[in-house]
C-alpha positions in Angstrom: 5.9 -7.0 23.8 2.9 -6.8 22.4 1.1 -8.1 25.7 -1.4 -5.0 25.6 -3.3 -6.5 22.7 -3.9 -9.5 24.3 -6.3 -7.9 26.8 -8.8 -6.7 23.8 -12.3 -8.4 22.4 -12.1 -10.5 20.7 -9.9 -12.3 22.3 -8.7 -15.1 20.0 -8.6 -12.6 16.8 -5.9 -10.8 18.8 -4.2 -13.2 20.1 -3.6 -14.7 16.2 -2.8 -11.0 15.6 0.1 -11.4 18.2 1.0 -14.3 16.9 1.9 -12.6 13.5 3.3 -9.8 15.0 6.1 -11.6 15.4 6.3 -13.5 12.1 8.5 -11.4 9.6 6.9 -10.7 7.0 8.3 -8.6 3.9 6.7 -8.8 0.6 8.6 -11.1 -2.0 9.7 -13.4 1.5 6.3 -14.6 2.9 8.4 -18.1 4.0 8.1 -18.1 7.4 4.6 -17.3 7.3 3.5 -19.7 5.0 5.1 -22.1 7.3 3.2 -21.1 10.3 0.2 -21.4 8.4 0.9 -24.8 7.0 1.7 -26.0 10.9 -1.5 -24.3 12.0 -3.5 -26.4 9.7 -2.0 -29.5 10.3 -1.8 -29.5 14.6 -5.6 -29.0 13.7 -6.2 -32.0 11.1 -7.4 -29.1 8.4 -7.3 -30.1 5.0 -4.4 -27.4 3.4 -2.8 -26.9 0.0 0.0 -24.7 -1.0 0.1 -23.9 -4.5 3.2 -23.3 -7.2 3.6 -19.6 -6.6 2.8 -20.0 -2.4 -0.7 -19.4 -1.9 -2.5 -21.3 0.8 -5.6 -22.9 1.2 -6.8 -24.3 4.2 -9.9 -26.1 4.3 -12.8 -26.6 7.2 -16.1 -28.3 6.9 -19.9 -26.8 7.8 -20.3 -26.8 11.5 -22.8 -29.5 12.2 -26.3 -28.4 10.0 -24.2 -26.3 8.3 -23.4 -28.5 5.3 -26.1 -27.3 3.1 -25.2 -23.7 2.9 -22.7 -22.7 -0.2 -19.0 -22.6 0.5 -17.1 -19.6 1.0 -13.5 -18.4 0.8 -12.1 -15.8 3.3 -9.2 -14.1 1.8 -6.5 -11.7 2.8 -3.0 -11.3 1.8 0.0 -12.5 3.9 2.6 -9.9 2.9 3.4 -6.6 4.5 4.3 -3.5 3.9 7.9 -2.7 5.1 8.3 1.0 6.0 10.1 2.7 9.1 10.9 6.3 9.8 14.8 7.5 8.9 15.9 6.9 12.9 14.3 3.7 13.4 16.7 0.6 13.9 14.3 -2.2 12.4 15.2 -5.5 10.4 12.2 -6.6 8.7 13.7 -9.9 7.4 14.3 -10.5 11.3 12.8 -8.6 13.7 9.4 -8.5 15.4 6.7 -5.3 14.9 6.4 -3.6 18.5 3.0 -2.3 19.1 1.4 0.0 21.6 -2.3 0.2 22.2 -3.1 4.3 23.0 -6.4 5.8 22.4 -8.5 3.6 20.9 -5.5 2.4 18.2 -3.1 -0.1 18.2 0.4 1.4 16.3 4.0 0.1 15.7 6.9 1.7 17.3 8.8 3.7 14.5 7.6 1.3 11.5 4.6 0.1 9.5 2.0 -1.8 11.9 1.0 -4.8 9.1 -2.8 -4.5 9.9 -2.7 -4.0 6.4 -3.7 -7.3 6.2 -2.5 -8.9 9.1 -5.8 -8.4 10.8 -7.3 -10.2 8.1 -4.9 -13.2 8.7 -5.9 -13.0 12.0 -9.7 -13.1 11.5 -9.6 -16.6 9.2 -7.2 -18.4 11.9 -9.5 -16.8 14.6 -12.5 -18.8 12.8 -10.3 -21.5 11.7 -9.8 -22.3 15.2 -13.1 -21.7 16.9 -15.5 -24.8 17.2 -17.7 -22.8 18.1 -18.3 -20.5 15.5 -21.2 -21.6 12.7 -20.5 -21.5 9.2 -21.2 -23.5 6.1 -18.1 -25.0 4.0 -15.0 -22.9 4.3 -11.9 -22.4 2.1 -9.3 -19.9 3.8 -7.2 -18.2 0.9 -3.8 -16.6 2.2 -2.2 -15.2 -1.2 0.9 -13.8 -0.8 2.9 -10.6 -2.7 -0.4 -8.7 -2.8 1.6 -5.4 -1.5 4.3 -5.3 -4.6 3.0 -6.7 -7.5 -0.5 -8.9 -6.5 1.5 -11.9 -7.3 -0.1 -14.2 -5.7 -3.7 -13.8 -7.1 -1.5 -13.7 -10.2 -1.1 -17.0 -9.8 -3.9 -18.2 -8.9 -5.3 -21.0 -11.0 -9.0 -21.9 -11.8 -10.1 -24.7 -10.0 -7.9 -24.4 -7.1 -11.0 -22.7 -5.2 -14.4 -24.3 -5.0 -16.1 -21.6 -3.3 -19.6 -19.3 -4.8 -18.8 -17.1 -2.9 -16.1 -14.6 -1.5 -15.3 -12.5 1.9 -12.3 -10.6 0.8 -10.8 -9.1 4.6 -8.8 -6.3 3.5 -10.8 -2.9 3.3 -9.6 0.0 5.7 -12.6 1.8 6.3 -15.3 0.1 9.0 -18.6 0.6 7.6 -17.8 0.7 3.9 -18.6 -2.5 1.7 -16.9 -2.5 -1.2 -18.6 -4.3 -4.6 -15.8 -3.1 -6.8 -12.2 -1.8 -7.5 -9.8 0.2 -9.5 -7.7 -1.4 -11.9 -3.6 -0.2 -11.9 -0.4 -1.0 -13.2 3.4 0.5 -13.1 5.6 2.7 -15.4 9.0 2.4 -14.8 11.5 5.4 -16.8 15.4 5.0 -16.7 17.4 7.8 -17.1 20.7 7.2 -18.2 23.8 9.8 -16.5 27.8 10.1 -16.8 29.7 10.9 -13.7 32.0 14.3 -14.0 34.5 15.9 -12.1 33.5 17.7 -8.9 33.7 21.4 -9.7 36.2 23.2 -7.8 35.6 25.7 -5.5 32.4 24.0 -4.0 31.0 22.4 -1.1 28.7 19.8 -0.8 25.3 19.7 1.0 22.6 17.0 1.4 18.9 18.5 1.2 16.3 16.8 3.2 12.7 16.5 2.7 11.3 14.6 5.4 8.2 14.7 8.2 5.5 14.1 5.6 2.1 11.6 6.3 2.6 9.5 3.1 0.0 6.5 2.9 -1.6 4.8 0.7 -1.1 5.6 -3.1 -5.0 4.7 -3.9 -6.5 5.6 -0.5 -4.9 9.1 0.2 -4.2 9.9 -2.9 -6.8 12.3 -2.6 -6.0 13.8 0.7 -3.8 16.6 -0.1 -1.0 15.3 1.1 2.6 16.0 -0.2 5.0 13.9 -2.0 8.6 14.6 -1.4 9.9 13.9 -4.6 8.2 16.7 -6.1 8.9 19.5 -3.2 12.6 18.0 -4.1 12.7 18.1 -7.5 10.7 21.5 -8.2 13.2 23.3 -5.4 16.3 22.2 -7.5 14.7 23.0 -10.7 13.9 26.7 -9.4 17.5 26.9 -7.9 19.7 24.9 -9.8 21.3 27.5 -12.5 21.1 30.7 -10.0 23.3 28.5 -7.4 25.2 26.9 -10.0 24.4 23.5 -8.8 25.9 20.1 -9.7 24.4 17.0 -8.2 25.5 13.9 -7.0 22.7 12.4 -5.5 18.6 12.3 -5.5 17.0 9.6 -3.4 13.4 9.6 -2.5 10.2 7.2 -1.6 10.8 3.6 -1.6 7.3 1.8 -2.6 4.9 1.7 -5.3 2.1 2.0 -3.6 3.4 4.4 -1.1 3.2 8.2 -1.2 6.8 9.8 -1.1 7.3 11.0 2.6 10.9 11.6 2.6 13.5 12.5 -0.5 17.1 13.8 -0.3 19.8 15.0 -2.6 23.4 15.6 -2.4 24.4 18.7 -4.2 27.6 20.8 -4.7 27.5 24.4 -4.3 30.0 27.4 -4.6 31.6 28.1 -1.5 30.4 32.1 -2.3 26.8 30.8 -2.5 26.7 28.7 -0.1 25.0 31.4 2.6 22.7 32.7 0.4 22.0 28.8 -0.6 21.2 28.1 3.1 18.6 30.7 3.1 17.2 30.1 0.1 16.2 26.1 1.7 14.9 28.0 4.7 12.3 30.2 2.0 11.6 27.4 0.6 10.6 25.3 3.6 8.3 28.1 4.9 6.7 28.1 1.1 6.3 24.5 1.3 4.7 24.5 5.0 2.2 27.2 4.3 1.0 25.9 0.7 0.4 22.0 2.3 -0.3 24.1 6.2 -3.0 21.6 6.7 -2.0 18.3 5.8 1.6 18.5 6.3 2.4 20.2 9.2 5.3 18.3 10.1 7.4 18.9 6.8 11.1 20.0 7.1 13.0 20.8 4.8 16.7 20.9 5.9 20.3 21.3 4.7 23.5 20.1 6.2 27.1 19.7 5.6 27.9 16.8 3.6 30.9 14.4 2.1 32.5 16.0 -0.9 31.5 12.9 -3.7 33.6 11.4 -5.9 31.6 12.7 -8.9 28.4 14.7 -10.0 26.2 14.2 -13.0 26.9 15.7 -16.5 25.0 19.2 -16.0 22.9 18.4 -18.8 21.7 14.4 -17.3 20.6 16.7 -14.1 18.4 18.7 -16.2 17.0 15.8 -17.9 16.3 14.7 -14.3 14.5 17.6 -12.7 12.9 18.8 -16.1 11.1 15.1 -16.0 10.6 14.7 -12.4 9.7 18.8 -11.7 7.0 17.7 -15.0 5.8 14.4 -13.7 2.0 13.8 -13.1 1.5 12.9 -9.5 -2.0 13.0 -7.9 -5.6 12.6 -9.0 -6.3 13.2 -12.7 -10.1 12.7 -12.5 -12.9 12.3 -10.9 -15.8 10.0 -11.4 -18.8 11.6 -13.5 -20.9 8.5 -12.0 -20.0 7.9 -8.4 -19.6 11.0 -6.1 -16.4 11.9 -4.3 -14.8 8.9 -5.9 -11.2 9.0 -7.6 -11.7 7.8 -10.8 -7.9 7.9 -11.9 -4.9 9.1 -10.4 -0.7 8.3 -10.5 1.8 8.3 -8.1 5.3 9.3 -8.8 6.8 7.1 -6.0 10.8 6.8 -6.0 13.1 7.7 -7.5 16.6 5.3 -7.1 20.3 6.0 -8.4 21.7 2.7 -10.3 25.5 2.8 -11.3 24.6 4.4 -14.6 21.2 5.0 -14.7 18.7 6.7 -12.7 15.4 4.9 -12.0 12.1 6.2 -11.6 9.2 4.3 -10.4 5.4 5.4 -10.9 2.3 3.7 -10.9 -1.3 4.3 -12.3 -4.4 3.6 -11.3 -8.3 3.7 -13.1 -11.4 2.5 -12.7 -12.2 2.9 -16.5 -9.3 1.1 -18.4 -8.9 4.1 -21.2 -7.9 6.3 -18.8 -5.5 4.4 -17.0 -3.9 3.8 -20.4 -4.0 7.6 -21.2 -2.2 8.3 -17.7 0.8 6.0 -18.4 0.9 7.2 -21.9 1.2 10.7 -20.1 4.2 9.5 -17.7 5.7 7.7 -19.9 5.8 10.8 -22.6 7.8 12.1 -20.0 10.7 10.1 -19.3 10.8 9.8 -23.2 11.2 13.2 -23.9 14.2 13.3 -20.6 15.7 10.9 -22.7 15.1 7.8 -21.1 13.5 4.3 -22.0 10.6 3.0 -19.7 8.7 0.0 -19.5 5.3 -0.5 -18.4 4.1 -3.2 -16.3 0.8 -5.7 -17.7 -0.8 -4.4 -14.6 -4.1 -6.0 -12.9 -7.6 -5.6 -13.7 -10.6 -3.5 -11.9 -13.5 -5.0 -10.8 -16.8 -4.5 -11.8 -19.8 -3.7 -9.1 -22.3 -6.1 -9.5 -25.5 -4.8 -8.7 -27.2 -8.4 -8.2 -24.6 -9.4 -5.5 -26.2 -11.9 -3.2 -23.2 -11.4 -1.0 -23.5 -7.8 -0.9 -26.9 -7.6 -0.3 -26.6 -10.3 2.4 -23.6 -8.1 3.7 -25.5 -5.0 3.9 -28.5 -6.3 5.3 -26.5 -8.1 8.2 -24.5 -5.0 8.6 -27.8 -2.8 9.4 -29.3 -5.6 11.3 -26.6 -5.5 13.7 -25.6 -1.9 14.0 -28.8 -0.3 12.9 -27.1 2.3 10.5 -26.9 1.5 6.7 -23.5 0.7 5.6 -21.7 3.2 2.8 -21.7 0.1 -0.1 -19.0 1.9 -3.1 -15.9 0.7 -5.0 -12.5 1.6 -3.9 -9.8 3.3 -6.2 -7.0 1.3 -4.1 -6.3 -1.9 -6.0 -7.9 -5.3 -4.8 -7.3 -8.9 -5.2 -10.9 -9.1 -6.4 -9.9 -7.9 -9.5 -8.0 -10.4 -10.3 -9.5 -13.5 -8.0 -12.8 -12.3 -10.4 -11.0 -12.9 -13.6 -9.8 -16.4 -12.6 -13.1 -17.7 -11.7 -16.0 -15.0 -13.7 -18.9 -16.5 -11.9 -17.8 -15.8 -8.0 -19.8 -13.4 -6.3 -17.3 -11.0 -4.0 -17.4 -8.3 -1.3 -14.5 -6.8 0.7 -14.6 -5.3 3.9 -12.5 -5.0 7.2 -11.5 -2.7 10.0 -10.8 0.8 10.5 -6.8 1.4 9.4 -5.3 4.8 9.2 -1.9 5.8 7.5 -1.3 2.3 5.8 1.9 1.6 3.7 3.9 4.5 6.8 4.9 4.6 9.7 1.7 6.2 11.4 -0.4 2.9 10.3 -2.7 2.2 13.1 -5.6 0.0 14.1 -9.2 1.2 15.2 -9.9 -1.2 18.2 -13.5 -0.5 18.6 -13.7 -1.2 14.7 -12.3 -4.5 14.8 -14.7 -5.8 16.8 -17.5 -4.7 14.7 -15.3 -6.1 12.0 -15.7 -9.7 13.8 -19.2 -9.6 14.4 -20.2 -8.9 11.0 -18.0 -11.7 9.6 -18.9 -14.2 11.6 -23.1 -13.1 11.3 -22.6 -13.0 7.6 -21.1 -16.6 7.6 -23.9 -17.7 10.0 -26.8 -16.7 7.8 -24.9 -17.7 4.3 -27.8 -19.2 1.6 -28.5 -23.1 0.9 -27.2 -23.7 -2.2 -29.5 -24.3 -5.1 
């Protein structure tokens, strides 16, 4: 398993990526990869420190003749998004990721690949392991829990790092150099519900939205993709009264930073209306497929018989839920007025989950303008308060303001041009990067973010472009070789 990638170049980088694929590393469960990193450093007599929150820092002295260069932090996060197709049997806490090499890409078998940001981790390890790569003093920072809360970057303490420059290896478009990012925060809502008896003379059915592309709620929010929660809530809103539906369960999406790929609901329908209701489902499947014919070619909306539930949600609370989900904004809220084709503000209706007495709805807001982020959060909050819910907004994380005088940005862009005879794009990203939080702790640190091409991040369609990995590797090594001398 995964042996094919050992035939790829650069060999040492792919070797360590294979090692990482075998180590379970869900967000908030990074213990196994942390232990691996510490063993790796100790076996090579490298200085290694783990802070109180779990971040790992490995230091490596400069190669001979490079001692007078500025010190550099290489930084990535060790956790991965754990998403799988509904028919895939996989235990992310214990099972290794299975990969295939196909048409110039490395892919996983029905799960997320974890190239976000396993490829950054592998790059750091390959550099730390090498005795021939030229570099000045190095610090390799491996942060935890980036995907579900940026916990590692939040917990990073001033003074832990000693370097002046930072290369964040967590971007997903080769040829693009990022010098800024959006800030973000999450808004959760809880809608109460009570349990009523199942109406007599009804049948239970399961409604399922599936086959959506999904993706990253920052990088992919402007690509016209569907949201399973929005499709399903729209259908229920438009058919609830005509078909006298009662709701037992609504479950959609999983992660705050992923577009909802699947959602299902269990409802009861009067027996004498079931045939017409099945036709209505087929009608709406055709509507959804037509509306999203370019971006969601595999969209399916299905109905199947279900076991009779023990309860249904009270009618008024069912009404409150579908009203709130249907009204809740999702997608791009504003485009930048300063940067062409750059998403400035967005919000993601991420997940809907039933608990014992409440329905939990998770949303996330992003913006490179702090006031717009707050405005969008208030918009989402107002919807769920109108529906009788309570809400809570996380503290969020700051954006990373571009520095037009960045030394490391200028060096990296010049190096890219030299290596590949084309100018890279230098821009900001709508996704959140740990650079914002690191910059808040180390305001004088000069930072840049770049990486190979990863498509479908945060979904089982995640894939890593092989050719871009080699370019990413060459760029990283050449930048390290040409880091300026300390003043």
